[in-house]
N, C-alpha and C positions, 0 to 999 in steps of 0.2 A: 101870262098866267101870274099868279101871285107867287112870290118867292120871298123867304125870310131866312136871314143866314146871321146865327148869333157868333160870335168871338170873343175873346177874352178869359176865358176861362184858366184857372189852372188850380195851383197848390199855393195856398197861404197859411199862416201863421195865425193862431187867434189874436183879436186886435188888430189886423192887417186891415189892408183895401183892395179891392180889385173892381176895375169897371169893365162892364160888360157891354158890347156893342151888337146892335141887330141893322143888318142891312136891309131895306126893303126895296122891292121891284114889282112891277105888272101893275100896280095901281096907282092911283093920284093920292100919294103918300100925305101929301098935306090935309086931306079932306078926312081923314080917318082915323080915330082913336086907337090907341095902341096899349098891349099891356104887357106885365111879363109875370109868368108862375114860374115855379118850382115844385119838384116831385123829388123827394129822398126814397133812398131803398125801404121797400115794402109800406109804402105811404100813399096816399093819394096826392095827385095835383095839387098844389096848393096856391092861390091868388096872392101873388106881391106888390104890385103894384099897376096904375093905368093914368094916364093921360092924354087928355081930350085931343083933337086934330090942332089948335093952335098953342098947345101948353099952358091954358090958361087954369086948366085945373087939373088938378091931383089928387088921388087917391092911395093909401098903403095898407097894408095888412097891420094891424097893431103889432105883428111879432117883428117889424122891420122900422116901423114908424121911428123918424129921428136919426137912424143908422143909413137908412139907402135914400137915395135921391133917382127918380125917374125925370127924363128930360130928355129933348128930339131936336134935331137939327133938319128943318123942313127942305132946307137947299141940299143936304147929303143924304135925303130920304135914310135916316138913319134913327133910333130911338135906344137911348142909352139909359144904365141903371148904375149907378155910381153906390158901391157897396162898401161902406167904413164900418169900423170896428166888428168885425167879423169874429163869429161866434162857432162854436165845433157843431152846432145844431143850422147850423146855417150851409150844411154840407150837404148839395142836391145835384140836380142837372136841371139847370134853368132852362127856360123856354120862352121865348118872345110869341106873342098871341096879337092876331090882328082878328078883332072880334067882329066887325063887322061881314068878312069872308070868313070865320070860324077855321082859320088858318093858323097851323102851328108852323115856327121854323122846328130843326133837327135837333136843337139843344147845344148847351154848354156844358162841361162839368166844372164845378167850383167843389175842391175840396180845401176845409178847414182842417188844419190836423199842426200841434207841433212836434 
């Protein structure tokens, strides 16, 4: 069965960086696009970034463009989200998503605070 396990969240100061990881299993990872979403308290889940199966095409929400980078390692079956220049408003639970399976990971908390 599909499994997605996020890691790498934590507490960081404004302007800092974090790298999130999402380890996938239960499907042929290299054949499927992957995405990241986030949900802040009291708000709807928001699209952050997506990457095609071979990493050739990446798309980002305007709110993170130029600060966040999505990447993947099809040998390690892992998708990453490198987050730089973090802002207070980036505080949220970050979710890994496999769109072809409509499957979500459990989420990892990112808190940006001074």
